[in-house]
Gaussian input, Z-matrix of N, CA and C with variables (Angstrom, degrees):
# hf/3-21g

backbone

0 1
 N
 C     1     B1
 C     2     B2     1     A1
 N     3     B3     2     A2     1     D1
 C     4     B4     3     A3     2     D2
 C     5     B5     4     A4     3     D3
 N     6     B6     5     A5     4     D4
 C     7     B7     6     A6     5     D5
 C     8     B8     7     A7     6     D6
 N     9     B9     8     A8     7     D7
 C    10    B10     9     A9     8     D8
 C    11    B11    10    A10     9     D9
 N    12    B12    11    A11    10    D10
 C    13    B13    12    A12    11    D11
 C    14    B14    13    A13    12    D12
 N    15    B15    14    A14    13    D13
 C    16    B16    15    A15    14    D14
 C    17    B17    16    A16    15    D15
 N    18    B18    17    A17    16    D16
 C    19    B19    18    A18    17    D17
 C    20    B20    19    A19    18    D18
 N    21    B21    20    A20    19    D19
 C    22    B22    21    A21    20    D20
 C    23    B23    22    A22    21    D21
 N    24    B24    23    A23    22    D22
 C    25    B25    24    A24    23    D23
 C    26    B26    25    A25    24    D24
 N    27    B27    26    A26    25    D25
 C    28    B28    27    A27    26    D26
 C    29    B29    28    A28    27    D27
 N    30    B30    29    A29    28    D28
 C    31    B31    30    A30    29    D29
 C    32    B32    31    A31    30    D30
 N    33    B33    32    A32    31    D31
 C    34    B34    33    A33    32    D32
 C    35    B35    34    A34    33    D33
 N    36    B36    35    A35    34    D34
 C    37    B37    36    A36    35    D35
 C    38    B38    37    A37    36    D36
 N    39    B39    38    A38    37    D37
 C    40    B40    39    A39    38    D38
 C    41    B41    40    A40    39    D39
 N    42    B42    41    A41    40    D40
 C    43    B43    42    A42    41    D41
 C    44    B44    43    A43    42    D42
 N    45    B45    44    A44    43    D43
 C    46    B46    45    A45    44    D44
 C    47    B47    46    A46    45    D45
 N    48    B48    47    A47    46    D46
 C    49    B49    48    A48    47    D47
 C    50    B50    49    A49    48    D48
 N    51    B51    50    A50    49    D49
 C    52    B52    51    A51    50    D50
 C    53    B53    52    A52    51    D51
 N    54    B54    53    A53    52    D52
 C    55    B55    54    A54    53    D53
 C    56    B56    55    A55    54    D54
 N    57    B57    56    A56    55    D55
 C    58    B58    57    A57    56    D56
 C    59    B59    58    A58    57    D57
 N    60    B60    59    A59    58    D58
 C    61    B61    60    A60    59    D59
 C    62    B62    61    A61    60    D60
 N    63    B63    62    A62    61    D61
 C    64    B64    63    A63    62    D62
 C    65    B65    64    A64    63    D63
 N    66    B66    65    A65    64    D64
 C    67    B67    66    A66    65    D65
 C    68    B68    67    A67    66    D66
 N    69    B69    68    A68    67    D67
 C    70    B70    69    A69    68    D68
 C    71    B71    70    A70    69    D69
 N    72    B72    71    A71    70    D70
 C    73    B73    72    A72    71    D71
 C    74    B74    73    A73    72    D72
 N    75    B75    74    A74    73    D73
 C    76    B76    75    A75    74    D74
 C    77    B77    76    A76    75    D75
 N    78    B78    77    A77    76    D76
 C    79    B79    78    A78    77    D77
 C    80    B80    79    A79    78    D78
 N    81    B81    80    A80    79    D79
 C    82    B82    81    A81    80    D80
 C    83    B83    82    A82    81    D81
 N    84    B84    83    A83    82    D82
 C    85    B85    84    A84    83    D83
 C    86    B86    85    A85    84    D84
 N    87    B87    86    A86    85    D85
 C    88    B88    87    A87    86    D86
 C    89    B89    88    A88    87    D87
 N    90    B90    89    A89    88    D88
 C    91    B91    90    A90    89    D89
 C    92    B92    91    A91    90    D90
 N    93    B93    92    A92    91    D91
 C    94    B94    93    A93    92    D92
 C    95    B95    94    A94    93    D93
 N    96    B96    95    A95    94    D94
 C    97    B97    96    A96    95    D95
 C    98    B98    97    A97    96    D96
 N    99    B99    98    A98    97    D97
 C   100   B100    99    A99    98    D98
 C   101   B101   100   A100    99    D99
 N   102   B102   101   A101   100   D100
 C   103   B103   102   A102   101   D101
 C   104   B104   103   A103   102   D102
 N   105   B105   104   A104   103   D103
 C   106   B106   105   A105   104   D104
 C   107   B107   106   A106   105   D105
 N   108   B108   107   A107   106   D106
 C   109   B109   108   A108   107   D107
 C   110   B110   109   A109   108   D108
 N   111   B111   110   A110   109   D109
 C   112   B112   111   A111   110   D110
 C   113   B113   112   A112   111   D111
 N   114   B114   113   A113   112   D112
 C   115   B115   114   A114   113   D113
 C   116   B116   115   A115   114   D114
 N   117   B117   116   A116   115   D115
 C   118   B118   117   A117   116   D116
 C   119   B119   118   A118   117   D117
 N   120   B120   119   A119   118   D118
 C   121   B121   120   A120   119   D119
 C   122   B122   121   A121   120   D120
 N   123   B123   122   A122   121   D121
 C   124   B124   123   A123   122   D122
 C   125   B125   124   A124   123   D123
 N   126   B126   125   A125   124   D124
 C   127   B127   126   A126   125   D125
 C   128   B128   127   A127   126   D126
 N   129   B129   128   A128   127   D127
 C   130   B130   129   A129   128   D128
 C   131   B131   130   A130   129   D129
 N   132   B132   131   A131   130   D130
 C   133   B133   132   A132   131   D131
 C   134   B134   133   A133   132   D132
 N   135   B135   134   A134   133   D133
 C   136   B136   135   A135   134   D134
 C   137   B137   136   A136   135   D135
 N   138   B138   137   A137   136   D136
 C   139   B139   138   A138   137   D137
 C   140   B140   139   A139   138   D138
 N   141   B141   140   A140   139   D139
 C   142   B142   141   A141   140   D140
 C   143   B143   142   A142   141   D141
 N   144   B144   143   A143   142   D142
 C   145   B145   144   A144   143   D143
 C   146   B146   145   A145   144   D144
 N   147   B147   146   A146   145   D145
 C   148   B148   147   A147   146   D146
 C   149   B149   148   A148   147   D147
 N   150   B150   149   A149   148   D148
 C   151   B151   150   A150   149   D149
 C   152   B152   151   A151   150   D150
 N   153   B153   152   A152   151   D151
 C   154   B154   153   A153   152   D152
 C   155   B155   154   A154   153   D153
 N   156   B156   155   A155   154   D154
 C   157   B157   156   A156   155   D155
 C   158   B158   157   A157   156   D156
 N   159   B159   158   A158   157   D157
 C   160   B160   159   A159   158   D158
 C   161   B161   160   A160   159   D159
 N   162   B162   161   A161   160   D160
 C   163   B163   162   A162   161   D161
 C   164   B164   163   A163   162   D162
 N   165   B165   164   A164   163   D163
 C   166   B166   165   A165   164   D164
 C   167   B167   166   A166   165   D165
 N   168   B168   167   A167   166   D166
 C   169   B169   168   A168   167   D167
 C   170   B170   169   A169   168   D168
 N   171   B171   170   A170   169   D169
 C   172   B172   171   A171   170   D170
 C   173   B173   172   A172   171   D171
 N   174   B174   173   A173   172   D172
 C   175   B175   174   A174   173   D173
 C   176   B176   175   A175   174   D174
 N   177   B177   176   A176   175   D175
 C   178   B178   177   A177   176   D176
 C   179   B179   178   A178   177   D177
 N   180   B180   179   A179   178   D178
 C   181   B181   180   A180   179   D179
 C   182   B182   181   A181   180   D180
 N   183   B183   182   A182   181   D181
 C   184   B184   183   A183   182   D182
 C   185   B185   184   A184   183   D183
 N   186   B186   185   A185   184   D184
 C   187   B187   186   A186   185   D185
 C   188   B188   187   A187   186   D186
 N   189   B189   188   A188   187   D187
 C   190   B190   189   A189   188   D188
 C   191   B191   190   A190   189   D189
 N   192   B192   191   A191   190   D190
 C   193   B193   192   A192   191   D191
 C   194   B194   193   A193   192   D192
 N   195   B195   194   A194   193   D193
 C   196   B196   195   A195   194   D194
 C   197   B197   196   A196   195   D195
 N   198   B198   197   A197   196   D196
 C   199   B199   198   A198   197   D197
 C   200   B200   199   A199   198   D198
 N   201   B201   200   A200   199   D199
 C   202   B202   201   A201   200   D200
 C   203   B203   202   A202   201   D201
 N   204   B204   203   A203   202   D202
 C   205   B205   204   A204   203   D203
 C   206   B206   205   A205   204   D204
 N   207   B207   206   A206   205   D205
 C   208   B208   207   A207   206   D206
 C   209   B209   208   A208   207   D207
 N   210   B210   209   A209   208   D208
 C   211   B211   210   A210   209   D209
 C   212   B212   211   A211   210   D210
 N   213   B213   212   A212   211   D211
 C   214   B214   213   A213   212   D212
 C   215   B215   214   A214   213   D213
 N   216   B216   215   A215   214   D214
 C   217   B217   216   A216   215   D215
 C   218   B218   217   A217   216   D216
 N   219   B219   218   A218   217   D217
 C   220   B220   219   A219   218   D218
 C   221   B221   220   A220   219   D219
 N   222   B222   221   A221   220   D220
 C   223   B223   222   A222   221   D221
 C   224   B224   223   A223   222   D222
 N   225   B225   224   A224   223   D223
 C   226   B226   225   A225   224   D224
 C   227   B227   226   A226   225   D225
 N   228   B228   227   A227   226   D226
 C   229   B229   228   A228   227   D227
 C   230   B230   229   A229   228   D228
 N   231   B231   230   A230   229   D229
 C   232   B232   231   A231   230   D230
 C   233   B233   232   A232   231   D231
 N   234   B234   233   A233   232   D232
 C   235   B235   234   A234   233   D233
 C   236   B236   235   A235   234   D234
 N   237   B237   236   A236   235   D235
 C   238   B238   237   A237   236   D236
 C   239   B239   238   A238   237   D237
 N   240   B240   239   A239   238   D238
 C   241   B241   240   A240   239   D239
 C   242   B242   241   A241   240   D240
 N   243   B243   242   A242   241   D241
 C   244   B244   243   A243   242   D242
 C   245   B245   244   A244   243   D243
 N   246   B246   245   A245   244   D244
 C   247   B247   246   A246   245   D245
 C   248   B248   247   A247   246   D246
 N   249   B249   248   A248   247   D247
 C   250   B250   249   A249   248   D248
 C   251   B251   250   A250   249   D249
 N   252   B252   251   A251   250   D250
 C   253   B253   252   A252   251   D251
 C   254   B254   253   A253   252   D252
 N   255   B255   254   A254   253   D253
 C   256   B256   255   A255   254   D254
 C   257   B257   256   A256   255   D255
 N   258   B258   257   A257   256   D256
 C   259   B259   258   A258   257   D257
 C   260   B260   259   A259   258   D258
 N   261   B261   260   A260   259   D259
 C   262   B262   261   A261   260   D260
 C   263   B263   262   A262   261   D261
 N   264   B264   263   A263   262   D262
 C   265   B265   264   A264   263   D263
 C   266   B266   265   A265   264   D264
 N   267   B267   266   A266   265   D265
 C   268   B268   267   A267   266   D266
 C   269   B269   268   A268   267   D267
 N   270   B270   269   A269   268   D268
 C   271   B271   270   A270   269   D269
 C   272   B272   271   A271   270   D270
 N   273   B273   272   A272   271   D271
 C   274   B274   273   A273   272   D272
 C   275   B275   274   A274   273   D273
 N   276   B276   275   A275   274   D274
 C   277   B277   276   A276   275   D275
 C   278   B278   277   A277   276   D276
 N   279   B279   278   A278   277   D277
 C   280   B280   279   A279   278   D278
 C   281   B281   280   A280   279   D279

   B1=1.4551
   B2=1.5157
   B3=1.3116
   B4=1.4609
   B5=1.5159
   B6=1.3089
   B7=1.4585
   B8=1.5177
   B9=1.3108
   B10=1.4650
   B11=1.5289
   B12=1.3404
   B13=1.4576
   B14=1.5272
   B15=1.3616
   B16=1.4649
   B17=1.5331
   B18=1.3292
   B19=1.4675
   B20=1.5207
   B21=1.3462
   B22=1.4666
   B23=1.5160
   B24=1.3018
   B25=1.4503
   B26=1.5311
   B27=1.3207
   B28=1.4580
   B29=1.5099
   B30=1.3377
   B31=1.4532
   B32=1.5276
   B33=1.3286
   B34=1.4471
   B35=1.5208
   B36=1.3226
   B37=1.4785
   B38=1.5194
   B39=1.3243
   B40=1.4784
   B41=1.5305
   B42=1.3234
   B43=1.4654
   B44=1.5258
   B45=1.3222
   B46=1.4597
   B47=1.5103
   B48=1.3117
   B49=1.4636
   B50=1.5223
   B51=1.3368
   B52=1.4571
   B53=1.5232
   B54=1.3226
   B55=1.4674
   B56=1.5214
   B57=1.3045
   B58=1.4711
   B59=1.5266
   B60=1.3209
   B61=1.4734
   B62=1.5375
   B63=1.3226
   B64=1.4587
   B65=1.5187
   B66=1.3310
   B67=1.4641
   B68=1.5228
   B69=1.3221
   B70=1.4492
   B71=1.5314
   B72=1.3250
   B73=1.4648
   B74=1.5209
   B75=1.3358
   B76=1.4711
   B77=1.5339
   B78=1.3112
   B79=1.4621
   B80=1.5284
   B81=1.3154
   B82=1.4691
   B83=1.5305
   B84=1.3340
   B85=1.4536
   B86=1.5219
   B87=1.3188
   B88=1.4611
   B89=1.5335
   B90=1.3143
   B91=1.4680
   B92=1.5264
   B93=1.3150
   B94=1.4631
   B95=1.5213
   B96=1.3352
   B97=1.4477
   B98=1.5316
   B99=1.3340
   B100=1.4579
   B101=1.5307
   B102=1.3233
   B103=1.4665
   B104=1.5158
   B105=1.3329
   B106=1.4708
   B107=1.5323
   B108=1.3118
   B109=1.4661
   B110=1.5170
   B111=1.3104
   B112=1.4599
   B113=1.5158
   B114=1.3128
   B115=1.4695
   B116=1.4988
   B117=1.3272
   B118=1.4594
   B119=1.5354
   B120=1.3405
   B121=1.4589
   B122=1.5388
   B123=1.3362
   B124=1.4807
   B125=1.5112
   B126=1.3376
   B127=1.4611
   B128=1.5222
   B129=1.3320
   B130=1.4631
   B131=1.5068
   B132=1.3220
   B133=1.4650
   B134=1.5259
   B135=1.2991
   B136=1.4727
   B137=1.5238
   B138=1.3192
   B139=1.4683
   B140=1.5222
   B141=1.3381
   B142=1.4691
   B143=1.5359
   B144=1.3216
   B145=1.4672
   B146=1.5382
   B147=1.3130
   B148=1.4714
   B149=1.5129
   B150=1.3227
   B151=1.4708
   B152=1.5286
   B153=1.2999
   B154=1.4593
   B155=1.5343
   B156=1.3350
   B157=1.4819
   B158=1.5182
   B159=1.3276
   B160=1.4668
   B161=1.5116
   B162=1.3313
   B163=1.4672
   B164=1.5357
   B165=1.3134
   B166=1.4579
   B167=1.5247
   B168=1.3149
   B169=1.4614
   B170=1.5291
   B171=1.3324
   B172=1.4728
   B173=1.5135
   B174=1.3298
   B175=1.4765
   B176=1.5292
   B177=1.3386
   B178=1.4537
   B179=1.5218
   B180=1.3282
   B181=1.4610
   B182=1.5355
   B183=1.3211
   B184=1.4767
   B185=1.5324
   B186=1.3153
   B187=1.4875
   B188=1.5181
   B189=1.3371
   B190=1.4606
   B191=1.5386
   B192=1.3434
   B193=1.4636
   B194=1.5270
   B195=1.3359
   B196=1.4456
   B197=1.5373
   B198=1.3250
   B199=1.4630
   B200=1.5389
   B201=1.3106
   B202=1.4517
   B203=1.5477
   B204=1.3148
   B205=1.4746
   B206=1.5267
   B207=1.3364
   B208=1.4662
   B209=1.5405
   B210=1.3394
   B211=1.4502
   B212=1.5154
   B213=1.3350
   B214=1.4600
   B215=1.5180
   B216=1.3410
   B217=1.4612
   B218=1.5281
   B219=1.3216
   B220=1.4710
   B221=1.5379
   B222=1.3092
   B223=1.4569
   B224=1.5369
   B225=1.3123
   B226=1.4650
   B227=1.5293
   B228=1.3213
   B229=1.4650
   B230=1.5209
   B231=1.3373
   B232=1.4743
   B233=1.5171
   B234=1.3280
   B235=1.4600
   B236=1.5324
   B237=1.3174
   B238=1.4634
   B239=1.5226
   B240=1.3199
   B241=1.4643
   B242=1.5347
   B243=1.3156
   B244=1.4565
   B245=1.5280
   B246=1.3193
   B247=1.4558
   B248=1.5353
   B249=1.3189
   B250=1.4695
   B251=1.5148
   B252=1.3375
   B253=1.4691
   B254=1.5300
   B255=1.3307
   B256=1.4544
   B257=1.5328
   B258=1.3224
   B259=1.4699
   B260=1.5284
   B261=1.3199
   B262=1.4642
   B263=1.5281
   B264=1.3255
   B265=1.4621
   B266=1.5277
   B267=1.3080
   B268=1.4831
   B269=1.5256
   B270=1.3347
   B271=1.4514
   B272=1.5194
   B273=1.3257
   B274=1.4599
   B275=1.5288
   B276=1.3135
   B277=1.4625
   B278=1.5365
   B279=1.3151
   B280=1.4790
   B281=1.5070
   A1=107.87
   A2=114.99
   A3=120.28
   A4=110.98
   A5=116.08
   A6=121.75
   A7=108.05
   A8=117.37
   A9=123.04
   A10=110.26
   A11=115.02
   A12=120.71
   A13=112.86
   A14=115.42
   A15=118.31
   A16=108.98
   A17=114.42
   A18=120.93
   A19=109.14
   A20=116.42
   A21=119.96
   A22=111.34
   A23=117.40
   A24=121.63
   A25=111.01
   A26=117.47
   A27=121.68
   A28=110.55
   A29=115.91
   A30=120.52
   A31=112.38
   A32=117.31
   A33=120.81
   A34=111.06
   A35=115.73
   A36=119.69
   A37=111.22
   A38=116.89
   A39=119.66
   A40=109.54
   A41=117.59
   A42=120.55
   A43=111.68
   A44=117.95
   A45=122.29
   A46=111.10
   A47=116.35
   A48=121.27
   A49=110.15
   A50=118.36
   A51=121.71
   A52=110.89
   A53=116.54
   A54=120.29
   A55=110.41
   A56=117.27
   A57=121.24
   A58=110.87
   A59=116.89
   A60=120.15
   A61=110.13
   A62=117.52
   A63=121.39
   A64=109.85
   A65=117.68
   A66=120.88
   A67=109.58
   A68=117.89
   A69=121.34
   A70=112.25
   A71=117.95
   A72=120.93
   A73=110.18
   A74=116.44
   A75=119.59
   A76=110.31
   A77=117.22
   A78=120.53
   A79=111.07
   A80=116.93
   A81=121.39
   A82=109.36
   A83=116.37
   A84=121.15
   A85=112.64
   A86=116.80
   A87=120.04
   A88=110.52
   A89=117.33
   A90=121.05
   A91=110.42
   A92=117.56
   A93=120.85
   A94=109.88
   A95=117.21
   A96=121.07
   A97=110.25
   A98=117.16
   A99=120.74
   A100=111.90
   A101=116.62
   A102=121.05
   A103=111.40
   A104=116.80
   A105=119.83
   A106=111.84
   A107=117.40
   A108=120.33
   A109=112.95
   A110=118.12
   A111=122.77
   A112=113.03
   A113=116.93
   A114=120.68
   A115=110.95
   A116=115.27
   A117=121.91
   A118=114.38
   A119=117.33
   A120=120.03
   A121=110.10
   A122=114.05
   A123=118.72
   A124=111.14
   A125=117.61
   A126=120.22
   A127=110.77
   A128=116.54
   A129=120.63
   A130=112.33
   A131=116.80
   A132=121.54
   A133=108.68
   A134=117.64
   A135=122.17
   A136=111.70
   A137=117.46
   A138=124.74
   A139=115.44
   A140=117.78
   A141=119.41
   A142=113.75
   A143=118.15
   A144=119.34
   A145=109.93
   A146=116.87
   A147=121.66
   A148=110.05
   A149=117.93
   A150=121.67
   A151=109.91
   A152=117.04
   A153=120.00
   A154=112.10
   A155=117.48
   A156=119.72
   A157=109.82
   A158=117.19
   A159=120.40
   A160=110.34
   A161=116.52
   A162=120.80
   A163=110.71
   A164=117.24
   A165=120.72
   A166=109.91
   A167=116.18
   A168=121.55
   A169=111.59
   A170=117.24
   A171=118.74
   A172=111.40
   A173=117.51
   A174=119.21
   A175=110.12
   A176=115.95
   A177=119.90
   A178=110.57
   A179=117.54
   A180=120.93
   A181=110.59
   A182=116.58
   A183=119.91
   A184=109.34
   A185=116.31
   A186=119.06
   A187=111.37
   A188=115.88
   A189=120.89
   A190=111.49
   A191=116.53
   A192=121.75
   A193=113.71
   A194=117.27
   A195=120.47
   A196=114.28
   A197=116.81
   A198=121.05
   A199=108.97
   A200=116.09
   A201=122.09
   A202=107.78
   A203=116.95
   A204=121.66
   A205=112.63
   A206=117.48
   A207=119.98
   A208=110.81
   A209=116.08
   A210=119.67
   A211=111.55
   A212=116.44
   A213=120.81
   A214=110.25
   A215=116.76
   A216=119.68
   A217=110.79
   A218=117.66
   A219=120.48
   A220=110.83
   A221=117.57
   A222=121.02
   A223=111.16
   A224=116.00
   A225=120.16
   A226=111.12
   A227=117.88
   A228=119.07
   A229=110.43
   A230=116.61
   A231=120.21
   A232=109.84
   A233=117.52
   A234=121.20
   A235=110.38
   A236=116.68
   A237=120.96
   A238=110.21
   A239=116.95
   A240=121.17
   A241=110.06
   A242=116.77
   A243=119.90
   A244=111.57
   A245=117.38
   A246=120.52
   A247=111.23
   A248=117.21
   A249=120.03
   A250=109.79
   A251=117.69
   A252=120.48
   A253=110.22
   A254=116.99
   A255=120.92
   A256=110.37
   A257=115.87
   A258=120.87
   A259=110.83
   A260=117.54
   A261=121.44
   A262=109.95
   A263=118.47
   A264=121.59
   A265=109.31
   A266=115.74
   A267=119.68
   A268=110.70
   A269=116.97
   A270=122.94
   A271=110.90
   A272=116.78
   A273=120.93
   A274=113.99
   A275=117.96
   A276=122.32
   A277=110.91
   A278=116.54
   A279=121.49
   A280=111.62
   D1=138.52
   D2=179.06
   D3=-104.44
   D4=155.50
   D5=176.61
   D6=-85.45
   D7=120.27
   D8=-176.76
   D9=-83.67
   D10=152.51
   D11=-178.81
   D12=-104.61
   D13=-4.88
   D14=-179.74
   D15=-156.22
   D16=163.26
   D17=176.29
   D18=-63.39
   D19=-38.76
   D20=178.01
   D21=-58.70
   D22=-42.35
   D23=178.87
   D24=-65.66
   D25=-40.62
   D26=174.56
   D27=-57.27
   D28=-47.98
   D29=-177.92
   D30=-65.85
   D31=-37.85
   D32=176.79
   D33=-60.88
   D34=-40.70
   D35=178.86
   D36=-69.35
   D37=-39.79
   D38=176.78
   D39=-62.41
   D40=-44.26
   D41=178.14
   D42=-61.47
   D43=-40.61
   D44=177.30
   D45=-61.97
   D46=-43.80
   D47=179.06
   D48=-66.77
   D49=-44.21
   D50=177.96
   D51=-56.64
   D52=-43.69
   D53=179.07
   D54=-58.57
   D55=-43.74
   D56=-179.34
   D57=-68.06
   D58=-41.39
   D59=178.20
   D60=-60.12
   D61=-44.53
   D62=-178.49
   D63=-65.27
   D64=-41.21
   D65=178.10
   D66=-61.30
   D67=-41.47
   D68=-179.58
   D69=-70.83
   D70=-34.49
   D71=174.76
   D72=-63.68
   D73=-41.57
   D74=178.11
   D75=-63.96
   D76=-41.18
   D77=177.61
   D78=-64.26
   D79=-41.97
   D80=178.06
   D81=-61.11
   D82=-43.24
   D83=179.45
   D84=-60.37
   D85=-37.48
   D86=178.49
   D87=-64.12
   D88=-38.30
   D89=177.72
   D90=-70.73
   D91=-37.58
   D92=177.21
   D93=-59.95
   D94=-43.44
   D95=179.21
   D96=-61.14
   D97=-42.05
   D98=177.73
   D99=-63.44
   D100=-36.99
   D101=-176.31
   D102=-59.18
   D103=-33.71
   D104=-177.51
   D105=-57.14
   D106=-33.75
   D107=-177.83
   D108=-70.80
   D109=-16.49
   D110=-179.33
   D111=-96.00
   D112=-9.21
   D113=-174.09
   D114=-95.52
   D115=146.45
   D116=-172.60
   D117=-100.90
   D118=-14.98
   D119=-177.07
   D120=-152.51
   D121=167.65
   D122=175.99
   D123=-63.39
   D124=-35.38
   D125=176.85
   D126=-62.83
   D127=-35.64
   D128=175.48
   D129=-64.15
   D130=-34.97
   D131=178.11
   D132=-69.07
   D133=-45.84
   D134=-177.71
   D135=-68.22
   D136=-39.33
   D137=174.13
   D138=37.30
   D139=62.41
   D140=-175.66
   D141=-60.34
   D142=-32.23
   D143=178.06
   D144=-65.77
   D145=-41.53
   D146=177.52
   D147=-63.37
   D148=-42.54
   D149=178.48
   D150=-56.92
   D151=-47.55
   D152=-178.20
   D153=-66.21
   D154=-33.56
   D155=175.72
   D156=-67.07
   D157=-40.95
   D158=177.72
   D159=-62.38
   D160=-44.80
   D161=-179.54
   D162=-61.09
   D163=-44.55
   D164=178.52
   D165=-60.45
   D166=-42.30
   D167=-179.37
   D168=-64.46
   D169=-47.01
   D170=-177.32
   D171=-70.45
   D172=-30.78
   D173=175.26
   D174=-64.17
   D175=-43.07
   D176=178.81
   D177=-63.56
   D178=-42.79
   D179=179.33
   D180=-65.90
   D181=-37.89
   D182=178.05
   D183=-59.77
   D184=-46.13
   D185=179.16
   D186=-63.44
   D187=-40.52
   D188=179.36
   D189=-60.97
   D190=-40.58
   D191=-177.04
   D192=-89.24
   D193=-4.11
   D194=179.29
   D195=83.92
   D196=20.29
   D197=177.43
   D198=-91.56
   D199=161.82
   D200=177.64
   D201=-73.94
   D202=110.97
   D203=-175.69
   D204=-62.65
   D205=-36.04
   D206=179.18
   D207=-65.91
   D208=-41.02
   D209=178.32
   D210=-66.43
   D211=-43.71
   D212=178.52
   D213=-60.62
   D214=-44.07
   D215=178.48
   D216=-60.48
   D217=-45.70
   D218=-179.53
   D219=-61.76
   D220=-42.47
   D221=178.32
   D222=-62.74
   D223=-44.83
   D224=-179.06
   D225=-67.65
   D226=-39.85
   D227=178.90
   D228=-60.91
   D229=-42.35
   D230=178.57
   D231=-66.00
   D232=-46.44
   D233=-178.61
   D234=-61.55
   D235=-45.72
   D236=-179.42
   D237=-62.79
   D238=-42.75
   D239=179.23
   D240=-57.41
   D241=-44.38
   D242=-178.82
   D243=-71.96
   D244=-35.04
   D245=176.07
   D246=-67.98
   D247=-37.00
   D248=176.69
   D249=-62.06
   D250=-43.11
   D251=177.78
   D252=-61.42
   D253=-41.49
   D254=178.67
   D255=-64.93
   D256=-43.48
   D257=179.66
   D258=-65.86
   D259=-37.07
   D260=179.41
   D261=-63.36
   D262=-40.82
   D263=176.83
   D264=-60.90
   D265=-44.24
   D266=179.40
   D267=-64.56
   D268=-42.79
   D269=179.35
   D270=-60.05
   D271=-42.80
   D272=-177.93
   D273=-72.34
   D274=-12.97
   D275=175.25
   D276=-74.79
   D277=-22.70
   D278=-174.60
   D279=-73.39

């Protein structure tokens, strides 16, 4: 992280980071869609044990990187919930 000299520079960096986050969310979504073809049941799509492992992992990474672990967990729970709904639609097409 660099020390910015103006609000404009801060905003430019936030916009750059947002762009990368959105690109990565799109990439994650493409893998989620693929995952549906490997799953055998709706319970497999929901995978609550996997969700909790992911949450534990992202909380640990948040602490490692100095992010607010509670906020990261809330963001991931929402993202995962929406990806599960997307994956469920894909699963039900099969």
